[in-house]
C-alpha positions in Angstrom: 125.5 114.0 88.8 125.5 117.6 91.1 128.9 117.2 92.7 128.8 117.2 97.2 131.0 120.7 96.6 128.2 122.0 94.4 125.0 120.3 97.0 126.8 122.3 100.0 128.2 125.9 98.1 124.2 125.7 97.8 123.2 124.9 100.9 125.7 127.7 102.2 123.6 130.2 100.0 120.1 129.4 101.5 120.2 132.2 104.6 121.5 135.0 102.0 118.7 133.2 99.6 115.5 132.9 101.5 113.7 134.1 104.0 112.9 134.0 106.9 110.1 131.4 108.7 109.7 129.5 105.6 107.4 126.7 107.0 108.2 123.5 106.0 106.1 119.8 106.7 108.4 116.9 107.8 105.8 113.5 107.4 107.3 110.2 108.6 110.8 112.3 110.2 111.8 110.4 113.0 114.4 108.5 112.1 116.6 108.2 109.1 116.8 110.5 105.5 113.4 112.6 106.7 114.9 113.2 110.2 118.2 114.3 108.4 116.6 117.0 106.0 114.8 118.2 108.4 118.4 119.0 110.9 119.9 120.5 108.1 116.9 122.4 107.2 116.4 123.5 110.6 120.7 124.3 110.5 120.1 126.2 106.9 116.9 128.7 107.3 116.2 131.7 109.7 113.7 131.0 112.3 112.4 127.4 110.3 108.2 126.5 111.5 108.8 123.1 111.0 105.6 120.7 111.0 106.5 117.0 111.1 105.3 113.8 112.0 105.6 109.5 112.8 104.6 107.2 115.8 106.9 107.8 118.1 106.9 109.8 120.9 109.9 109.8 122.0 111.7 110.1 119.1 109.8 113.2 118.5 110.6 114.4 121.8 114.4 114.0 121.2 114.2 115.5 117.3 112.9 118.5 118.3 115.5 118.9 121.8 118.1 118.8 119.6 116.6 120.9 116.5 116.3 123.6 119.3 120.3 123.3 119.9 120.4 124.1 116.4 118.8 126.6 116.0 116.9 128.4 119.1 115.4 130.6 116.4 113.5 127.6 114.5 109.9 126.6 115.7 109.3 122.6 116.2 106.2 121.0 116.2 105.8 117.6 116.5 102.1 115.6 115.5 102.5 111.5 116.5 99.9 110.4 114.0 99.7 106.4 112.3 100.7 107.6 108.7 99.6 104.5 107.1 95.7 106.1 107.1 94.0 107.8 105.5 91.7 109.5 107.3 94.4 110.3 110.3 96.0 111.8 107.4 93.6 113.9 107.3 93.6 114.9 110.6 97.5 115.4 110.4 97.1 117.7 107.7 93.2 120.1 109.3 95.5 120.4 112.3 98.5 121.9 109.5 95.7 124.0 108.0 94.6 126.1 111.5 97.8 126.3 112.1 99.5 127.4 109.2 98.2 129.7 106.2 101.0 128.8 104.3 103.5 126.1 103.5 107.1 126.2 101.7 108.3 123.1 101.3 106.4 119.3 101.8 108.9 116.0 102.2 107.3 112.9 102.4 109.9 110.0 103.7 106.9 107.3 104.8 108.6 104.0 103.7 108.1 100.2 105.7 109.0 96.6 104.3 106.4 95.3 106.2 104.4 93.3 103.4 101.3 91.1 103.4 99.4 93.3 106.4 96.0 95.2 105.8 95.4 98.2 107.1 92.2 99.1 109.0 91.2 100.4 106.5 91.8 98.1 103.9 94.6 99.4 102.3 98.1 96.9 101.5 100.0 98.2 104.3 103.4 98.4 102.7 101.6 100.6 99.7 99.8 102.6 101.9 102.9 104.8 103.2 104.4 104.1 99.9 101.9 105.5 97.8 98.4 106.6 99.6 98.9 108.3 102.1 101.9 110.8 100.6 99.0 111.4 97.8 96.2 112.5 100.4 99.3 115.1 102.5 99.6 116.2 99.6 96.5 116.7 98.2 95.4 118.5 101.4 98.2 120.8 102.0 99.1 121.7 97.6 95.8 124.9 98.4 99.1 125.9 101.3 102.0 125.2 98.5 100.5 127.6 96.3 99.6 130.5 98.5 103.0 130.3 99.2 106.2 132.7 98.2 109.4 132.4 97.8 109.4 128.8 98.1 106.8 126.5 97.7 107.9 122.4 96.4 107.2 118.5 97.3 109.6 116.4 97.7 108.4 112.6 97.4 111.2 110.4 98.4 110.8 107.2 96.6 111.3 106.0 92.9 113.2 109.1 91.8 113.4 108.3 87.9 113.2 104.5 88.1 109.9 104.3 85.9 107.9 100.6 84.9 105.0 98.7 83.8 101.6 99.3 86.3 99.6 96.4 87.2 96.3 97.9 86.5 94.6 94.7 88.4 96.8 95.3 92.3 97.4 99.3 92.1 97.7 98.2 96.0 100.9 96.0 94.7 99.3 93.1 96.9 100.6 90.5 94.6 103.2 91.7 92.7 106.9 89.9 93.0 109.8 92.5 94.4 111.3 93.3 90.6 108.1 95.6 89.8 107.1 96.8 93.0 109.6 99.9 92.5 108.7 100.5 89.1 105.1 100.0 89.4 104.3 102.2 92.4 106.7 104.9 90.9 105.4 105.7 87.6 102.3 105.8 89.9 103.7 108.8 91.9 104.6 110.3 88.7 102.4 109.8 86.9 100.0 111.0 89.9 102.5 114.2 89.9 101.4 115.4 86.8 98.1 115.1 87.8 98.1 117.1 91.0 100.5 120.3 88.6 98.2 120.2 85.9 96.0 122.3 88.6 99.3 123.8 90.5 102.1 124.5 88.0 102.9 127.2 90.3 104.4 124.2 92.8 107.7 122.1 91.3 106.8 118.5 92.2 109.9 115.8 92.7 110.2 112.1 92.9 113.5 111.1 94.5 115.3 107.9 94.7 117.6 108.2 97.8 119.6 105.3 96.8 121.3 103.4 99.6 121.5 104.7 101.9 122.5 103.9 105.7 119.5 104.4 107.8 117.4 101.2 109.4 115.7 100.6 106.8 114.4 97.0 106.5 113.8 97.2 110.5 110.3 96.0 109.7 110.5 93.7 107.5 110.2 90.1 108.2 110.9 86.5 106.6 112.4 86.0 102.7 112.0 89.7 102.5 114.1 91.0 105.9 116.7 88.0 104.9 117.6 89.7 100.8 117.5 93.5 102.7 120.3 92.3 104.9 122.3 90.2 102.9 122.6 92.6 100.1 122.8 96.0 102.6 126.0 93.3 104.6 127.5 93.5 101.0 126.8 95.8 98.8 125.9 98.4 101.6 129.3 99.9 102.3 130.1 99.7 98.5 127.2 101.4 97.1 125.8 103.2 100.1 126.1 107.0 100.9 126.6 108.3 105.0 123.2 109.5 106.8 124.9 113.4 106.8 125.5 113.1 102.6 121.4 112.1 101.9 120.8 115.1 104.2 122.8 117.6 102.7 121.5 115.8 98.9 118.1 116.4 100.5 117.6 120.3 101.8 119.3 121.1 97.6 116.8 119.6 96.2 114.4 121.2 98.9 115.8 124.5 98.2 118.0 125.3 94.9 116.6 127.1 91.7 117.7 124.1 90.0 113.8 122.4 90.3 111.7 125.5 89.7 107.9 125.1 89.1 106.5 125.4 85.8 105.0 128.5 86.0 104.7 131.6 88.4 106.1 134.7 89.5 108.4 132.6 91.5 109.1 130.0 87.9 112.7 130.6 89.4 112.3 130.2 93.0 115.1 129.3 95.2 118.7 129.0 95.6 119.7 130.5 92.5 122.0 128.7 90.5 125.7 129.4 89.9 127.5 130.5 87.1 127.2 127.1 84.0 124.5 125.5 85.8 121.4 124.0 84.3 117.5 123.6 85.3 116.2 120.3 86.1 114.7 118.3 83.4 111.2 117.4 83.8 109.3 113.7 83.0 108.9 115.1 79.7 111.5 115.6 78.7 111.5 119.4 79.2 113.8 121.5 81.3 111.4 123.7 84.2 108.8 121.6 83.0 107.7 121.4 86.6 107.6 117.9 88.0 111.4 116.2 88.3 112.1 112.4 88.8 116.0 112.0 90.0 117.7 109.5 91.1 120.0 110.4 94.5 123.2 112.4 92.5 119.9 114.8 91.6 120.6 114.3 87.6 116.4 113.5 85.4 114.8 110.0 84.3 116.6 108.5 81.2 115.5 108.7 78.0 114.0 104.9 78.6 111.8 106.1 81.2 110.3 109.3 79.8 109.3 106.8 76.9 108.0 104.5 79.7 106.1 107.2 80.4 105.2 109.2 77.7 103.8 106.1 76.6 101.9 106.0 79.7 100.1 109.8 79.5 99.1 108.1 75.6 96.9 105.5 76.9 95.5 107.9 79.2 96.5 105.7 82.2 97.4 109.0 84.1 93.6 109.0 84.4 93.1 105.8 84.7 95.2 106.1 88.4 93.9 108.8 89.1 90.9 108.4 89.3 91.3 104.4 91.1 93.5 106.8 93.8 90.4 109.2 94.4 88.0 106.8 94.0 90.4 104.8 97.4 90.5 107.9 99.4 86.3 108.2 98.4 85.6 105.0 99.8 87.8 105.3 103.1 86.5 108.5 104.0 83.1 108.2 103.3 82.6 104.8 106.4 
């Protein structure tokens, strides 16, 4: 476990370790984990330039005003958008590309518990937010990430190290039971990140599980799922959850620490330098510093069991099957 003391120590050294005017994009940051991490980034980085998106203009205006108080030297640009739509994701990315030559950090935390609903583009709404739109953001902004200096990082806040069986007959998870959902989407995400990393070894990719954080997740869930979420949070939340403040600090550490460095490049050890005794994290292949990481809420890497599951998928060629499906959906939607 990466201790909270280590987290705060590293975050306190951001100002001296990283350059000014880092460009960050926060996707789904109008509440919860995204909002708290955005504010931590604004607080600790000199003259940050931050883009963030979500559905609520009211929340966007509020966060912009609060960030200007936290760090008046920063620039905060809110883009209101329905992030479940791939073509809207393309529009948001196009706006960012028109204004920026490079991006240092892409942080994605969109999520919903709304099930059995379709988007206008023919995607399962839940999976559109949990997987497809996330990968589209990464794919679209990857060229800008590769042009950045000092820090080039993607963080996908989702299932982290909890890899499981991929159901290739139901990629969109329309009919999967709840117990199979996390493992299915986590493995798909990790394999997709590994595919992208092959063409961008100078960027680090992190699939991270936030644990149970005291946010408003579940407000849009209905029926039995809503009841289950509420009961679990009421009974277990106080015992196993972490505060939004701690979550924001830990996510800032993940976003900036050299513990999660890219596999290659001149700045392979990019980020806030590690202190004596600290080590670079083990990647999804079981190799330290491999550039793609699946980590839990406490910053620790996937278990040997999860690594074995992923290795088996690679051996079977499932990574290509997943990516071909993903690209096929993007083509189907954007060709309409």
